[in-house]
C-alpha positions, 0 to 999 in steps of 0.5 A: 714807803717800802710798803707802796714798793711792795704794793706796786710790785704785786701788780700784774704787768703787761708783757712786751709782744715782740716778734710773736712772743710775749716777753718780760721788760727788763726796764726799770720804769712802768706806768701804774694802769688805773681803773677810772671809776675806782682810780685803783691801779689794775696794772702796770704798763712797762716803759720799754728800754731803748733794746726792747724797742728797737727789737719791736720796731725791727720785728715788725719792719720784718713782718711788714713784706708778708702782711703786705702780701697777705690777701686784703679778705685774708687781713680782714679776718684776723682783724674781725677775729682781733676784734671778737676776741676784744669783745669777749675779753671785755669786762665793762667798767661797771662790772669791773668796779663791782667785781673789784667792790666784791673782792 
């Protein structure tokens, strides 16, 4: 269906994080991320291209020596901050379903 294609193009897409930058993927292949409570498509996740995958792997390899040299307490603070951000931005499934129903 043409309408189905329009629906999926309108869903928010997840950007790739490569070398500290968020980038749109150039892939033609996507995975739909669904709300398990409602089965609604909430976003689309790219199946990266080989070049995107290789760039992400290389960026991770390049970043690793600096991360390894970072003192453990500093790494802990980074991970705890990450945890805090996840909790601050978490929307519980019942709240997300209620918000979707109200929209």
